[in-house]
DRENGU-641157 format. One record per residue: x, y, z of N, C-alpha, C in turn. Coordinates in nm, 4 decimals, m for minus. Layout:
! residues N
+----------+----------+----------+----------+----------+----------+----------+----------+----------+
|     n_px |     n_py |     n_pz |    ca_px |    ca_py |    ca_pz |     c_px |     c_py |     c_pz |
+----------+----------+----------+----------+----------+----------+----------+----------+----------+
|        X |        Y |        Z |        X |        Y |        Z |        X |        Y |        Z |
...
+----------+----------+----------+----------+----------+----------+----------+----------+----------+
END
This chain:
! residues 65
+----------+----------+----------+----------+----------+----------+----------+----------+----------+
|     n_px |     n_py |     n_pz |    ca_px |    ca_py |    ca_pz |     c_px |     c_py |     c_pz |
+----------+----------+----------+----------+----------+----------+----------+----------+----------+
|  m5.8569 |   2.7043 |  m1.9052 |  m5.8799 |   2.6505 |  m2.0119 |  m5.7864 |   2.6721 |  m2.1339 |
|  m5.7430 |   2.5967 |  m2.1824 |  m5.6626 |   2.5662 |  m2.3024 |  m5.7251 |   2.6371 |  m2.4311 |
|  m5.6481 |   2.7174 |  m2.4743 |  m5.7001 |   2.8042 |  m2.5956 |  m5.6689 |   2.7090 |  m2.7397 |
|  m5.7476 |   2.7241 |  m2.8342 |  m5.7135 |   2.6763 |  m2.9776 |  m5.5939 |   2.6961 |  m3.0003 |
|  m5.5149 |   2.8073 |  m2.9758 |  m5.4103 |   2.8386 |  m3.0577 |  m5.2958 |   2.7337 |  m2.9440 |
|  m5.3273 |   2.7545 |  m2.8174 |  m5.2325 |   2.6568 |  m2.7175 |  m5.2480 |   2.5163 |  m2.7765 |
|  m5.3507 |   2.4623 |  m2.7788 |  m5.3552 |   2.3440 |  m2.7979 |  m5.2968 |   2.2936 |  m2.9412 |
|  m5.2879 |   2.3580 |  m3.0495 |  m5.2302 |   2.3627 |  m3.1722 |  m5.0663 |   2.3504 |  m3.1578 |
|  m5.0284 |   2.4173 |  m3.0638 |  m4.8763 |   2.4247 |  m3.0349 |  m4.8392 |   2.2978 |  m2.9999 |
|  m4.9243 |   2.2821 |  m2.8718 |  m4.9075 |   2.1385 |  m2.8059 |  m4.8900 |   2.0323 |  m2.9477 |
|  m4.9897 |   1.9924 |  m2.9950 |  m5.0155 |   1.8937 |  m3.0928 |  m4.9089 |   1.9012 |  m3.2306 |
|  m4.8526 |   2.0282 |  m3.2630 |  m4.7714 |   2.0516 |  m3.3473 |  m4.6349 |   1.9784 |  m3.3007 |
|  m4.6035 |   2.0203 |  m3.1742 |  m4.4417 |   2.0091 |  m3.1003 |  m4.4778 |   1.8447 |  m3.0652 |
|  m4.5900 |   1.7962 |  m3.0295 |  m4.5808 |   1.6562 |  m3.0048 |  m4.5557 |   1.5697 |  m3.1389 |
|  m4.6144 |   1.5979 |  m3.2364 |  m4.5787 |   1.5451 |  m3.3715 |  m4.4520 |   1.5760 |  m3.4241 |
|  m4.3774 |   1.6818 |  m3.4084 |  m4.2597 |   1.7164 |  m3.4387 |  m4.1276 |   1.6216 |  m3.3747 |
|  m4.1896 |   1.5923 |  m3.2345 |  m4.0924 |   1.5191 |  m3.1663 |  m4.1126 |   1.4025 |  m3.1733 |
|  m4.1885 |   1.3628 |  m3.2569 |  m4.1990 |   1.2045 |  m3.3093 |  m4.2984 |   1.1358 |  m3.2056 |
|  m4.3801 |   1.2010 |  m3.1249 |  m4.4920 |   1.1180 |  m3.0573 |  m4.6061 |   1.1049 |  m3.0868 |
|  m4.6603 |   0.9955 |  m3.0837 |  m4.8216 |   1.0002 |  m3.0758 |  m4.8906 |   1.0337 |  m2.9687 |
|  m5.0114 |   1.0481 |  m2.9621 |  m5.0667 |   1.0550 |  m2.8547 |  m5.0602 |   0.9641 |  m2.7666 |
|  m5.0750 |   0.8223 |  m2.8036 |  m5.0562 |   0.7150 |  m2.6914 |  m4.8896 |   0.7033 |  m2.6463 |
|  m4.7867 |   0.7408 |  m2.7239 |  m4.6681 |   0.7606 |  m2.6676 |  m4.6459 |   0.8285 |  m2.5848 |
|  m4.6699 |   0.9586 |  m2.6139 |  m4.6484 |   1.0993 |  m2.4909 |  m4.7340 |   1.0339 |  m2.3592 |
|  m4.8816 |   1.0203 |  m2.3836 |  m4.9333 |   0.9465 |  m2.2662 |  m4.8890 |   0.8660 |  m2.1734 |
|  m4.8124 |   0.7318 |  m2.2684 |  m4.7468 |   0.6570 |  m2.1731 |  m4.6022 |   0.7193 |  m2.1035 |
|  m4.5401 |   0.8046 |  m2.1800 |  m4.4087 |   0.8308 |  m2.1460 |  m4.4607 |   0.9561 |  m2.0129 |
|  m4.5600 |   1.0018 |  m1.9981 |  m4.5863 |   1.0772 |  m1.8619 |  m4.6955 |   1.0284 |  m1.7746 |
|  m4.7366 |   0.9170 |  m1.8303 |  m4.8101 |   0.8224 |  m1.7126 |  m4.9659 |   0.8573 |  m1.7081 |
|  m5.0433 |   0.8914 |  m1.8139 |  m5.1481 |   0.9181 |  m1.8190 |  m5.1943 |   0.8581 |  m1.9124 |
|  m5.3514 |   0.8687 |  m1.9275 |  m5.4346 |   0.8072 |  m2.0524 |  m5.4202 |   0.8647 |  m2.1974 |
|  m5.4387 |   0.8072 |  m2.3107 |  m5.4392 |   0.8720 |  m2.4176 |  m5.5544 |   0.9866 |  m2.4219 |
|  m5.6537 |   0.9308 |  m2.3837 |  m5.7758 |   1.0201 |  m2.3454 |  m5.7377 |   1.1532 |  m2.3213 |
|  m5.6356 |   1.1889 |  m2.1953 |  m5.6063 |   1.3080 |  m2.1473 |  m5.5270 |   1.3498 |  m2.2370 |
|  m5.4304 |   1.3118 |  m2.3317 |  m5.3742 |   1.4047 |  m2.4238 |  m5.4656 |   1.4526 |  m2.5416 |
|  m5.5465 |   1.3648 |  m2.5662 |  m5.6504 |   1.3875 |  m2.6498 |  m5.7679 |   1.5076 |  m2.6148 |
|  m5.7968 |   1.5140 |  m2.4850 |  m5.8555 |   1.6510 |  m2.4411 |  m5.7703 |   1.7451 |  m2.4184 |
|  m5.6621 |   1.7677 |  m2.3762 |  m5.6176 |   1.8775 |  m2.3466 |  m5.5498 |   1.9461 |  m2.5288 |
|  m5.5578 |   1.8558 |  m2.6362 |  m5.5353 |   1.8832 |  m2.7542 |  m5.6378 |   1.9615 |  m2.8032 |
|  m5.7637 |   1.8763 |  m2.7672 |  m5.9018 |   1.9703 |  m2.8080 |  m5.9374 |   2.0571 |  m2.7470 |
|  m5.8681 |   2.1204 |  m2.6229 |  m5.8901 |   2.2074 |  m2.5569 |  m6.0328 |   2.2236 |  m2.4291 |
|  m6.0355 |   2.0812 |  m2.4251 |  m6.1682 |   2.0365 |  m2.3330 |  m6.1166 |   2.0177 |  m2.2126 |
|  m5.9866 |   2.0776 |  m2.1648 |  m5.9663 |   2.0329 |  m2.0416 |  m5.8913 |   2.1452 |  m1.9741 |
|  m5.8418 |   2.1189 |  m1.8388 |  m5.7384 |   2.2331 |  m1.7725 |  m5.6541 |   2.1451 |  m1.7073 |
|  m5.5247 |   2.1042 |  m1.7516 |  m5.4416 |   2.0177 |  m1.7060 |  m5.3690 |   2.0727 |  m1.5850 |
|  m5.3280 |   1.9932 |  m1.4969 |  m5.2575 |   2.0858 |  m1.3666 |  m5.1112 |   2.1111 |  m1.4182 |
|  m5.0613 |   2.2035 |  m1.3350 |  m4.9410 |   2.2576 |  m1.3514 |  m4.8282 |   2.1323 |  m1.3481 |
|  m4.8587 |   2.0285 |  m1.3015 |  m4.7652 |   1.9213 |  m1.3024 |  m4.7547 |   1.8331 |  m1.4287 |
|  m4.8910 |   1.8450 |  m1.4334 |  m4.8918 |   1.7425 |  m1.5803 |  m4.8262 |   1.8366 |  m1.6998 |
|  m4.8486 |   1.9805 |  m1.7031 |  m4.8190 |   2.0526 |  m1.7980 |  m4.6305 |   2.0621 |  m1.7880 |
|  m4.5948 |   2.0581 |  m1.6757 |  m4.4418 |   2.0412 |  m1.6836 |  m4.4157 |   1.8853 |  m1.7006 |
|  m4.4572 |   1.7967 |  m1.7063 |  m4.4180 |   1.6645 |  m1.7499 |  m4.4286 |   1.6696 |  m1.9214 |
|  m4.5231 |   1.7492 |  m1.9565 |  m4.5318 |   1.7381 |  m2.1085 |  m4.4254 |   1.8127 |  m2.1610 |
|  m4.4053 |   1.9312 |  m2.0967 |  m4.3015 |   1.9934 |  m2.1301 |  m4.1614 |   1.9367 |  m2.1349 |
|  m4.1624 |   1.8388 |  m2.0513 |  m3.9942 |   1.7946 |  m2.0163 |  m3.9927 |   1.6892 |  m2.1255 |
|  m4.1003 |   1.6128 |  m2.1782 |  m4.0840 |   1.5325 |  m2.2711 |  m4.0461 |   1.5854 |  m2.4043 |
|  m4.1331 |   1.6928 |  m2.4244 |  m4.1283 |   1.7758 |  m2.5493 |  m4.0077 |   1.8640 |  m2.5664 |
|  m3.9183 |   1.8903 |  m2.4409 |  m3.8131 |   1.9728 |  m2.4647 |  m3.8316 |   2.1134 |  m2.4803 |
|  m3.9531 |   2.1532 |  m2.4151 |  m3.9902 |   2.2958 |  m2.4354 |  m4.0150 |   2.3449 |  m2.3042 |
|  m4.0232 |   2.4480 |  m2.2915 |  m4.0641 |   2.5554 |  m2.1891 |  m4.2303 |   2.5659 |  m2.1405 |
|  m4.2707 |   2.6029 |  m2.0355 |  m4.4444 |   2.6113 |  m2.0309 |  m4.4786 |   2.7260 |  m2.1194 |
|  m4.4172 |   2.8472 |  m2.1151 |  m4.4258 |   2.9276 |  m2.2187 |  m4.4508 |   2.9052 |  m2.3593 |
|  m4.3524 |   2.8116 |  m2.4091 |  m4.3207 |   2.7911 |  m2.5213 |  m4.4712 |   2.6907 |  m2.5704 |
|  m4.5152 |   2.6421 |  m2.4890 |  m4.6577 |   2.5257 |  m2.5103 |  m4.7837 |   2.5786 |  m2.4440 |
|  m4.7729 |   2.6540 |  m2.3356 |  m4.8811 |   2.6642 |  m2.2401 |  m4.8760 |   2.8274 |  m2.2156 |
+----------+----------+----------+----------+----------+----------+----------+----------+----------+
END
C-alpha cells in the first residue's frame, strides 16, 4: 500500500511535469481511475506500473515510491 506522503510525491511530480491524471494514464496505458486510486493511496500498483509512471515523469522508483 502506498502511503500518503508517497502519493503526494506522485501527484506533485505529475503536476510539475505538466500531466493531468488523464494524460498520464493515457501515456502509460491505464485508466484515469487507476491514477486516481494510486494518488489516493487506495491501491497497490505493480512494479511494472510503477516503472512506467517513473519513466514518464523522469524519476526513479526511490524518488516516487
